[in-house]
C-alpha positions in Angstrom: 0.1 0.1 -0.1 1.5 3.0 -1.3 2.0 6.3 1.6 -0.7 8.2 -0.5 -2.9 5.2 0.0 -1.9 5.1 3.7 -2.6 8.9 4.4 -6.2 8.6 2.2 -7.3 5.3 4.5 -6.4 7.2 7.8 -8.4 10.1 7.0 -11.2 8.0 5.6 -11.1 6.3 9.1 -11.1 9.6 10.7 -14.3 11.0 9.2 -16.2 7.7 9.7 -15.2 7.6 13.4 -16.5 11.0 14.0 -19.8 10.4 12.2 -20.2 7.2 14.5 -18.7 7.6 18.0 -20.1 11.1 18.2 -23.2 10.1 18.2 -22.9 6.8 20.4 -24.6 7.0 23.7 -27.1 5.1 25.7 -30.0 7.1 24.1 -28.7 5.8 20.9 -28.3 2.4 21.8 -32.0 2.2 23.5 -33.4 3.5 20.0 -31.7 0.6 18.5 -33.1 -1.8 20.8 -36.5 -0.1 20.7 -36.5 0.0 16.6 -40.0 -1.1 14.7 -39.4 -4.4 13.3 -41.6 -4.5 10.5 -40.6 -3.5 7.1 -42.1 -4.2 3.6 -38.8 -2.5 2.1 -36.4 -5.5 1.3 -33.5 -6.5 3.2 -29.9 -7.3 2.8 -27.6 -9.9 3.8 -24.2 -10.3 3.2 -22.7 -14.0 3.3 -19.4 -15.3 3.1 -18.8 -16.8 -0.2 -16.1 -19.2 0.9 -16.7 -20.3 4.5 -13.6 -21.3 6.1 -13.4 -25.5 6.1 -12.3 -27.5 9.1 -9.4 -29.9 8.9 -10.6 -33.5 7.3 -8.2 -35.1 10.0 -10.7 -34.4 12.7 -14.0 -32.6 11.2 -16.6 -34.3 8.6 -16.7 -32.4 5.3 -18.7 -29.3 5.7 -17.7 -28.3 9.3 -16.9 -24.4 8.8 -17.0 -21.4 9.9 -19.7 -18.8 8.5 -20.4 -15.4 8.8 -23.5 -12.9 7.9 -24.3 -9.5 8.4 -27.7 -8.0 8.4 -29.3 -4.3 8.6 -31.5 -2.2 8.9 -33.5 -1.8 5.4 -34.3 1.7 3.3 -32.0 3.7 5.4 -28.7 5.2 5.3 -28.0 4.3 8.8 -29.2 2.4 11.6 -29.4 -1.1 13.3 -26.9 -3.6 12.3 -26.2 -7.3 13.2 -23.6 -9.8 12.4 -23.5 -13.2 13.4 -20.5 -15.4 13.0 -21.3 -19.3 13.8 -18.9 -22.5 13.8 -20.8 -25.8 12.8 -18.8 -28.9 13.6 -19.3 -32.3 12.7 -16.6 -34.8 14.4 -14.6 -37.3 12.3 -16.6 -40.3 13.7 -13.4 -42.5 14.3 -11.7 -39.2 16.0 -14.6 -39.0 18.1 -14.6 -42.8 19.0 -10.9 -43.1 19.3 -10.9 -40.0 22.1 -14.0 -40.9 23.9 -12.7 -44.8 23.9 -9.3 -43.2 25.6 -10.9 -40.7 28.1 -14.4 -41.9 28.6 -17.4 -41.4 26.8 -19.1 -38.4 26.0 -15.6 -36.1 25.9 -16.3 -35.6 22.4 -19.7 -35.4 21.6 -20.6 -35.6 17.6 -21.9 -31.9 16.8 -21.2 -28.5 18.6 -22.3 -25.3 17.7 -20.3 -22.4 18.5 -22.4 -18.9 18.1 -21.2 -15.1 18.2 -23.9 -12.4 18.0 -22.4 -8.9 17.3 -24.9 -5.9 17.4 -24.2 -2.5 16.4 -25.0 0.1 13.8 -24.1 1.3 10.3 -23.7 4.0 8.3 -24.2 3.7 4.3 -22.2 6.0 1.5 -24.4 5.2 -1.6 -22.4 7.9 -4.0 -18.9 5.7 -2.5 -21.0 2.0 -2.1 -19.1 1.8 1.0 -21.1 0.6 4.2 -19.6 0.6 7.8 -20.4 -1.4 10.7 -19.8 -0.6 14.1 -20.5 -3.3 16.9 -20.4 -2.4 20.7 -22.0 -5.8 21.8 -21.3 -9.6 21.2 -23.7 -12.2 22.6 -22.0 -15.9 22.7 -22.8 -19.4 23.1 -21.6 -23.0 22.6 -23.6 -26.0 22.4 -23.1 -29.5 21.4 -25.0 -33.0 21.4 -24.9 -36.2 19.4 -27.5 -35.5 16.9 -28.2 -32.3 14.9 -32.0 -32.1 16.2 -30.8 -32.1 20.0 -28.0 -29.4 18.8 -30.4 -27.0 17.8 -32.6 -27.8 20.8 -29.6 -26.9 23.0 -29.0 -23.8 20.8 -32.8 -22.7 21.4 -32.7 -23.4 25.1 -29.3 -22.1 26.1 -29.0 -18.5 27.0 -26.4 -16.4 25.3 -23.1 -14.7 27.4 -23.3 -11.0 26.9 -19.9 -8.8 26.3 -18.9 -5.2 25.7 -16.6 -4.9 22.3 -15.4 -2.3 20.1 -14.9 -3.7 16.5 -15.8 -2.1 13.2 -15.7 -3.1 9.3 -15.9 -1.4 6.1 -17.6 -2.8 2.9 -17.8 -1.9 -0.8 -20.8 -3.1 -1.9 -21.2 -3.7 -5.6 -23.2 -5.6 -8.1 -24.4 -9.0 -5.9 -21.0 -9.0 -4.0 -19.3 -7.3 -1.0 -16.0 -6.6 -0.4 -14.1 -6.0 2.8 -11.9 -3.4 2.8 -10.8 -2.6 6.2 -11.6 -4.3 10.0 -10.6 -3.3 13.1 -10.9 -3.4 16.9 -10.3 -1.6 20.3 -9.9 -1.7 23.8 -7.9 0.1 26.7 -5.2 -2.7 27.3 -4.8 -3.4 23.7 -5.7 -0.2 21.9 -6.4 0.2 18.5 -5.8 -2.6 15.8 -6.7 -2.2 12.3 -6.5 -4.4 8.7 -6.7 -2.5 5.5 -6.9 -5.0 2.3 -6.1 -4.1 -1.0 -7.3 -6.8 -3.5 -5.0 -6.9 -6.5 -6.6 -6.6 -9.8 -3.9 -8.9 -12.0 -1.0 -11.2 -11.4 1.4 -7.6 -11.7 -0.7 -5.9 -8.8 -1.2 -8.8 -6.1 -3.4 -8.3 -3.4 -1.7 -7.3 0.2 -3.0 -6.1 4.1 -1.8 -3.6 6.3 -1.5 -4.0 9.7 -1.8 -1.0 12.0 -1.1 -0.7 15.7 -2.3 2.4 17.3 -1.6 3.4 21.3 -2.9 6.8 22.5 -3.5 8.3 18.7 0.1 7.6 17.9 1.2 4.5 15.2 3.0 2.1 16.9 3.4 -0.5 14.4 2.5 -0.6 10.7 3.4 -3.9 8.6 2.1 -4.9 5.2 1.9 -8.8 4.0 0.4 -10.7 1.5 -0.5 -13.8 4.0 -4.2 -13.4 4.3 -6.6 -15.8 3.6 -8.6 -13.0 1.0 -11.4 -15.6 0.1 -12.6 -14.3 3.5 -12.7 -10.8 2.0 -15.7 -11.7 -0.6 -19.3 -11.7 0.5 -22.5 -12.5 -1.3 -24.7 -9.4 -1.5 -28.4 -10.7 -1.0 -31.8 -8.7 -1.3 -34.5 -10.9 0.5 -37.9 -10.8 -0.6 -40.5 -9.3 2.1 -42.9 -12.2 2.3 -40.5 -15.2 2.0 -38.2 -17.0 4.2 -34.7 -16.3 3.4 -32.0 -19.2 4.0 -28.9 -20.7 3.3 -27.6 -24.0 3.0 -25.3 -25.0 5.8 -24.3 -29.0 6.2 -25.6 -32.1 4.5 -25.1 -35.6 6.1 -26.5 -38.9 4.4 -30.3 -37.6 4.1 -30.5 -34.7 6.6 -29.6 -31.3 5.5 -29.3 -27.8 7.6 -29.6 -24.7 6.6 -29.3 -21.4 8.6 -32.1 -18.6 8.8 -30.6 -15.1 9.3 -32.9 -14.0 12.3 -32.9 -10.4 11.9 -33.8 -10.1 8.3 -36.3 -12.9 8.7 -38.2 -11.1 11.6 -38.7 -7.7 10.0 -42.2 -8.6 8.6 -44.3 -12.1 8.5 -43.1 -14.6 6.4 -44.6 -17.2 4.8 -44.0 -20.9 6.6 -41.1 -23.1 5.8 -41.1 -25.0 3.1 -43.1 -28.4 3.1 -40.8 -31.0 4.3 -38.6 -28.6 6.6 -38.6 -28.1 10.1 -37.9 -24.7 11.9 -35.6 -24.8 15.1 -34.7 -21.6 15.8 -32.2 -20.0 13.5 -32.0 -22.9 11.4 -33.9 -25.4 9.1 -33.9 -29.4 8.9 -34.6 -31.3 6.2 -35.0 -35.0 5.9 -35.0 -36.9 2.8 -37.1 -39.5 2.4 -35.5 -42.6 0.7 
């Protein structure tokens, strides 16, 4: 990343932070929590195009990390929600070996790690940019020996709430959202920021610049090409107000699992799940008849 690009990036970040954090208060949070959930305007969902797969040595094919971002439709700023979850199906031989050595049910067949982040967004349609700032995180982890019991546990278990300070900048174009910048900050760790520059051809390779800031002073800056750039590209979906929106997650034998983004699907009264599907919280199950 050239010095000019870096200076533009810092200026761009400064403007956005002033917009966001000058207006962030308890009153702002309360207004978000009391938002009107009904909207006939199509909603947007960013869904990671290439979920990160896990090692086939320990996990079944389909075990992956997923990310999904939803925001309030028809507005240039408002409520935003990001969900990161890992669906894990352990390899049968691996789980049997561990359980035989250390005792039954040390490793159950399935696990779901769930992290829901809540905040707000600001969108600039002229520059095709959208900025997300997350202030709260709701985390839980459940496991079970069947997928159906796993989803029952996901519904029953309460989330643990944490205060966070994270942000992301996306560029929206066509049916794709590209993650350009991401960062977090805390009183102890200061501010950490990653700026991504996707190369257009073999002569301009992709690179990422990491910047660490303490007390408004840059203490570390490093550029590298060692990043999984598949994790920057998202599908940009426009949902239909009256139809349930869901994405396929996992398939095992005759059983299929789908994710139902909760905020987007809660904006309006949707049609019920298709025939043969079973709704379980934020997921759908479909069992194919043999």
